[in-house]
N, C-alpha and C positions, 0 to 999 in steps of 0.2 A: 503494499500499499504508499509505501515510500517515494516520493519524485522521482524521477531517473537525476541522478548527479550529473552536472556537466563536466564532459571533457574537458582536462587542461589542453589537449591536442585539439585543431584543427578536425573537424570531425568527416569533412570531404576529404582530407589532406591525402589520405593515400590509404587505399584500400589493401588487404593481405596480399601477398604475393599470389598471384593467378594461375594457374594450371593449365597448361597447354591442352589441348585435347588428345593428342597423341602421348599422356604422359598417365592417362585418367582409363582404367578400367574395372570389372565388377569384380570382386570376390565372391566366392559361392553363398555370404551369405546376403547379399546384395547392397554388400556398403560400396562406397566410390572408396578407389585406391586410386593416391597417388603414390608412384613409383613402386617398388618393389615390397608389398607386404604393408603400406602404411596405409593404415585405415582413415578415411575423414566421416567421423561420426556428424548425422544429422541432427540438429536442435531437434527439443521435442515437438517445438510447433510447426516441424516442417517435414513429419510424418508425411509417408504416402499415404496411409490408409485412419482416416480419423475411427477413433472405438465409437465415437457420437456419432448418431442422425443426424445431416444438416437439413433444416427445411427445405421440404421441395426435391429432396434427391431422391431417384428412383431407382430399385432395384437394381440397376443397370447400370449404374453411374449417371443417366442422363435426369437433368434438371426436370420431373414433372411438372406439367404448364407450358413447356416452354417449345418456342419455335427454334429447334435445332437448325443449324445451318447446313443450307443446300438438303434439307432433311428428307426423306422417303421415309414414312412412317411405317410402321408394323401392316401386317397385311392387314389389306379391307379399309385403312386410311389415309389422309389425302398427303401427297407427296410436298406440300408448301407449308407445314407443321405439324406438330401432333396438341390434339388438344384433349387436356388430360384436366384433373381438379389437383391444382397445388397445394397440396395438404402438410402438413407438421411434421408426419412423420413416414418412415419409408414406402413409398407407393410404387408399384410396377408401371414402368413406362418404357417404351419401345423407342425406335426411330434410328435413323444414321445421322452422325455427323460428319464432317467433312474427313475424321480421321478412318473413322471405317470405311472411307470410300477409297481409300489407299491402303497398298500392299506396304506393310512395316518396312521390310527391304529393298523397297524402291523398285520392284519388279512391275511391270506393266499388268493394270487392274483391270475390270472391267467399263467400256467404255461410260463414260457420263451420260445418265441419262437424257439430261438437258441439251446436250449437242453430239452430232454426226463426227463422227470421226473424218477427219480434213473439211468441217466446214467453216468456210471463212467466217470473220467477224464483219460485222456491218457497223456503217456509223461512222467509219475512218474517215478524219479529214487531214489536209496538208497542214502543218504547222509552221509558222513563220520565229524567226529569233534565237539567240543564242542559247538561250534554256531550251528550247523547241527542239532544236540542233542538236543538241547533247542527249535529248531525250529519244528523239526518233533513232539516233545512232545510236542510242543503247539496245531499244525496246524493238528495233524494225524486225520485220518477218524473215525467216531462213526456210526455204524448201528443205535446206540439207536437213535442219534438225527438227522438221515436220512440227512445225508451230510453237518450240518452245522455247521462244523469248515473247517478252509480253511486247503488247503493241503501245505505240505512245500515247495512246489516247487513255491510258492507265487500264484498259481490259483485257481480261486472257483469251486470247484467241479458243483456245481449247483446254475447260477446266480439268478435264481429267489428265491432260499433258500436265497442266500446272500442279495437280493434286502429286501427281509421280514425282515430277521435279520437287515439290518439297515433301516427299516421303518423309519418314521419322528418321532422323540422325540422331547419333549417338551422342547430344551433348552430356555429357557427366561432368566434362569439365567444366561448364559452365554452371552445371547445377553445385558442384562440390564450392566454388568461387562464390556464387551468391548465398550458399549455406555461410560458408565461413567469415562472409561481409557482415551478417545480420547484426550480430551485434554492434560494428559499426553504424550500418544504417537504422537501427533504432535509435542510437541515441541522436544521429543528425534529426532524427523526426522530431524527438523530445527539442532539441536546442531550437528547431524552426519553431514550433509549437510558443517557445518560450518568448518570440517576437511577438508583442502585441500590434500587429500590422492589419488594425482595422481602417476599411475603406470606407465607411460608411460617412454619409454629412454629418457634421456635427463634430468629429471625430480629428485628430492633429493628424494632418498630413505629413510633418516634420518625422512623428513614429513612423509613419510607412517609408517614407526615403531611409530613414536609419535601418531599417529591416532589409529596404534593395542593397543597401551601400554593403551589408553586412554579407547579403548572398553573395553580390560581386565579390567581397574579398576570398571568401567561401572559395567560390569557384579559380579564381586567379589564383590563390596557391595548390589547389589543386591539379594545376597544369591543363586547364582549359585555356585556349588563347581568343584573345580579344574580348575578354570579358568587362563588361560595362552596362552602364544604366543607358536607356534609350528615354529619352525626354521630348517632351512637347512642352508647351503654355498651358499653364492650368490644371495639368492633371498629375497624378503617378505617375512614375515613371516604371518602366519596364526594366527587366533584367535579360541581358544577351550575352550568350559565351558561346563557343565552338569549337568543334575538332575536325579538322578536315578528314576527308575519307581517301583510302586509294582511289588513284587514276579510274575514271571510269566507273565508281562506286554510287548509287543512289545516293543523295542529300534529303537526311530525314528533320523534320523541323516540330521537334518535342515540345509541345505547350503544355504550362501548369500554371497556375497562378498562385503568390504569396499572400494575396489579402486573405483578409477573413469576416466572416459576418460581425458583428456587434456579440458579445460574451450573452447578452441577455439578465434574467434576473437573478443575481448572484446567489441567493437562497434555495434555487434550484439544481446547483453544479454541487456533486457529493464533494468535489475537490475544486481547488482553483482552477479558472478557463484557461489560463497561461501557465499553469504549474503540473506538467504531465506528470502521468501518475501510470506505470505500467501493472494492470491488471489481468488476472485470468484470461493472458494471451492476449490483451488489449492494450492501446495505448490512449489514455483518455486525455483530451484537452482542444481547446477551442482548433480548428483549423487540421489536428491531425488527419481526418480523411479527406476534408474540402478545405486545399487542395494541396495542403502540403506532403500528404501521401503520395500525390502526382509526383511533387519534384522528385521525392524519393525515389520512386520507382524509376524513372527516367535516367537519375546519378546511379543506381545500382545496375541499372541495365549495363552503362558507359563502363563503369568500375568493373565489372563481371569479364570484360575483356582485356582487363590492364592498364584501362585509360586508351585504349586504340582499338576502337570497335572498327569492325571490318564494310562500316557503311560510314558518309558525312554524319554529323551531327550538328545541329545547331539548336542549343537551346534557347526558350524564349518563355522566361516567366512574366506574365501580367501584375499590375498593381492594384487594380479598378474592377476586377472581374465583379466581385460583389456589389459594385455602384453602379453597374450598368454597361461599363467599357467604352465610357464617353470619351477616349482618348485614344482608343487602340486604333481605329481608322486610320487617325493622325500618326500615329506613331509607326504602323505599317507602311505608311504612304512615307513620310520623312525618311526613314532607315530602308526603303526597297532596295537600294546597293548593297545591303550587309544579306538580306534574306533571299536564298535560290535553293526553296523547297522542290524534291522531286515526290514528297511522301509528308503530308502533316500528322502527325498524332496528336491528337488532345487528351490529355488527361485529366480530363474531368468528369469523366463517365462515373459507371460503376458496376459492379458483378449483380446477376441476377440473384445471388444468396451466397453465403459464405461459405469458398470452396469452389463456388463455380460462373465461370467467366463470361463476361457478357460483350459483346457491339450494339452500340446505337446505333438504330437505322431511323429513327426520326425524334423531333423536339418538338414539344410543344413553344409557340411564341408567346409575348407578354406585353400588353398594353395594361397600363394604368393612369390613374388620375388622383389628383387631393383636390378638395372642394369645399367652400365653407357656406351655410344655409344662415341667414339672418332674419329673425321676425319682430325684434323689438331694438329700438337704438339702445336700451341701457335695462337692465334688469329692474321688474316690479313685484311687488307683494301677490303670491300666487292665490291668496284666499281672498284678496280684494278684486282682482281683476281675473281669476282663473276662470275659464268658460268662454268668453269673448273672442280674446286671437290665442293663436296655437303658440306656446314656446317650439324653442328652436330644435329641440331633442325630439320631439313628437315629431315635429316636419321632417327631422332628418329619420328617424325611426320607417315611418310612413314609405321615404322615396326607399329607404335600402330596401323595403322589403317587396319593391316592385321587379327588382333584380330577378328573383326567380318566381316560378309557378308554385302551385300546390304539390306537385311532387317533386320540387327540387331543381327543374331544369331551370337552364339560362333562358329568360323571355326575350332577351333583346334580338331581333329577327336578321335573318340573311348571314348568321355567322357558318360556317365550314363544320359539319359534323360528319364525322364519318364509325363506322363501326369496325372493329378486329376481329378478323377472323383466325380460328387455330389456337385461341389461346385461352386460359380461362385463369383466373385467380379463385379460390375459394374464400367463402366469406370469415371463417375462423382466424384464414392468415390476416388478410387486411384488416381486421378487428386487431389483430396483435400488434400489425409494424403501423397503423395510426393511434394507437393506444388509445381508441375510443373508450368511451365511460359504457358500462351495461346500460342496457337497454336506449342508446339512440339507434336511430334508424337510418338506413342510407338514405342518399337525397338522388334524384336524376334516375333516367332510365339507360338500358343498352350495357352491354356488359363492364365489369370493373375496369378491364383494360382498355375501353375504349373512353370509358369515363376520366382515366388517367392519362391517357396518352392523346386520343383524337378527337376530341369532343373539348368544347370552352366548358370551362368551369371559373365562376367568380367567388373570390372571398375579400371579405372586409378585414382589411389587415389593420386598422387603427380607426377612432372613435375619439375624439376631444371633446371634455364633458367633467363639469366638477367633480372631484373623487367624493364616494360615498359617505365619507368621514367628515369632508368642507360642505356637505351639502345643506341648504337652508331651505326659506320657504318663499322661492322666488320662482318667478317666471324664467327658463334659462335663453338669454338673448342671440347666442350663438352656437353654432355647434362645426366642427369641421369631419370630414372624414376621409379615409383614404382608400381609395376600391383598385383592385387588382382584375383583372382578366387573361386565363391561360387562354392562348386559341390554337386551334389544331394545324396540322402540318396543311400548306395549302390556301390558308387563309392569309390575305392582303391585310398586312399590316395598320398600316392608315386608315382603311376602310374601317377595321373592326374598331381603332380610338374612336373615330367619328362617329360610330353608333353607338359606340358606350357614352359619349357626350350628350349625342343627341338625347338618348334615353333618357339621363338624370334630369335635362333640361325640360323634357316635353312632359315627364311624368312628377316634376317639382309640384306638392301639391298647395293648395289654399293659398294660391300667388306669390309665394318664395320664390327667390332667383337664386339658382345655383353661381357661385362666383368661383371658377377656376383658377386655382395658384401654384399648380404645379401638374405633369406630367410626362409620362414614360414610354416607351416602346419597345420591340426587340422582335424581330421576324425568327418565324419557325423555321423548322430544317429537316428536309428528309438527306437522307446520305446513301449514297451508292456501296451494296454490300458485296458486289460482284465485279472486284479489283483484286490485282494482282497482292496488293497489301495487303487485303482481308485475307486473300489466301492462305499468305505465310504467318499472319499473326494467329488464324484458324489451328493452323499445325501445333504451331508454338505454344497457344493456348491449351490445346489436347496434350500434351506433352509435362506442361510446366504444371497442370490443374490436374489431369488423370481422368477429366471428363470434357466432353465437348463443349465450345460457347454457344451460350442464347442469344439471340437476334431478337432485341425488344426494343420497344418503344422508352421515351420519358416525357413524364408530365413537366418535369421544368426545363430552365431554358437557357440557352448557349447562343444568343444571338448573332455574337462576332462570328460564327460558322458561314454565315451568309457573306460576310466581309473576305474570309478566307477565301470563299468559292470564287468572288469576285474577282480578287486579285490573283488567285494562283488554280484557274479555272482547270487544267490540265493536272493538277496534284490530288492524289484520291485521299481523301479524309476521313482517318478513323478516330471515332471516339470511345475509349478507354477508361479504366480506372482500377483503385483500390479499396474503394468503399462499397458497401453493403446495404441492404436495409435497415439493420440493426446499429447503422454508424449512427443514426441521429444526428446530422450533419446540419447545420441550422437551428438547432436546440439544445438544450444544455446535455452537459456528459456526452458529446461528442467524443468518437474514439475511432481507431483502425486497428484491424485484425492483423496481427504480425504476420501471422501465416499466410495471408492473403497479398500481403505487400509482398512477402520473399516470391511468392510463385508470381506475381504479375512483373516484376523485378525479372524472374528468370526468363519469362515467355517474351518479354521485350527483347532482353540478350539474346537468343534461341530466334526470335523474328531478324534481330539483325543479320544474323548470321545465314537465315534463308536469302534474305534479299540481297546480299551479297554474293550468293552462290549462283542466283538465279542471273547474276549477269556474266557470269562465265560462259 
């Protein structure tokens, strides 16, 4: 229960001596062996098989209720996903993920069901510019290799061929390196949590900048090149550093953010939000999962290769993601000469469950407004004048109630709303994850995944009113509220914001006037999951976690994905992460599962190798 002590050394400074691939093998007990007879024991949290069942894990290792990548379910089920009830205990689950469609020895497997052998890719276009020339040179077709190269548009010619290329490797050297490095990486995460880098309005920007400067110093001492702050006027700086790759290797932009949410009510934290504590295999503290765990995942993957990864690496750690990324586009444009990604890996996603990795295929967008209702110029006696004109709180409550119908559906017309097929989440699990009070009924219609991922949702985030302890017998003259609306992929963001504003104005009761004083918006995203980068990470996830990755949506928002898409249209974008549904990010007692952090770093290190070998 004691906080992790800060190490005297720089925790990024130097990882343990890495093990080369040809130095490692397995002994008869399955332990990784370095050299003749020297066994590298795995830490307790890195065991290959858990003794406790995980939520949503099936008897065959597949997460129940999950859409397995490139799935083909059991006999009689759809090939585009497996529809199951995600229960809390082990439950039979079938389906094939990407690893089950590959021969583990790399031999030729069955033809991919979605592509005929030799079928050409479609939709290719000629690219121009230096970056595109490099991509064309690397990914152009080769008749001699029967389509084993990637196309420059980021798609595979034949998924079956690529799967054979990405057949499981012996990555025991990387596994041993990450396992040996976990004490340092855990200490690093603890030290990052100690940096109170809250980016919300009203918090000291100087504290965020100090955190950024600390991270730059860590990276510089660790041997990263060109470590620096990326600054624009008015915003928090981003952190950049890089390690160039071998000639001809792809360059990966590894994104995470070092800023965090405010801690919230101090009384609800079991320990201080910025006093990291390791307990029951998890590290507790604000930002441990969102998103300093993502930072450590990237750093651990690079360290697994001895600081010399087989691909080019560019780190980009943002400083205001939790405040809306208002400066991100300006930073990317100002420093465009530095950023040359072939693949973008956003380490701000999450896993389906503890021990079950995931890719995000879609994220909802967000629009929000803060506004004021005033009914009186000043407070008056509620007994003397009550019943003639409304108080501001009554008018506000009546207005906010118009945002939902009696079933709890959003009442704003014209918004995009879709149903998710092939996935189910049980009510038992969702009640556990949301920590709902007994007796509370669900709101809205449609499946739970649809209501979380592909339908609009409105929440009242704040309401200004006198505290109950200070209430007196008066008509309250003014009230303020903050309303947030999540919007589905495919929704026009500006149109949704205008629809929300229009609804509030038109439904203000009793002649009240809505005065807006703040608004925000961020685009929803849909991500292409049929890319060479997803193929590589799918194989890496399966090897590192021991189960296939899940393809899922997310109800949260990462609006800047649209910015990356616009600036780097030919770079595949992956959204992955280290958190899980019990990490309670954005809430008190946020935590990161340390075993999942290790597996995520290992998977990324393996993916580096697979992407590099794909170039050969």
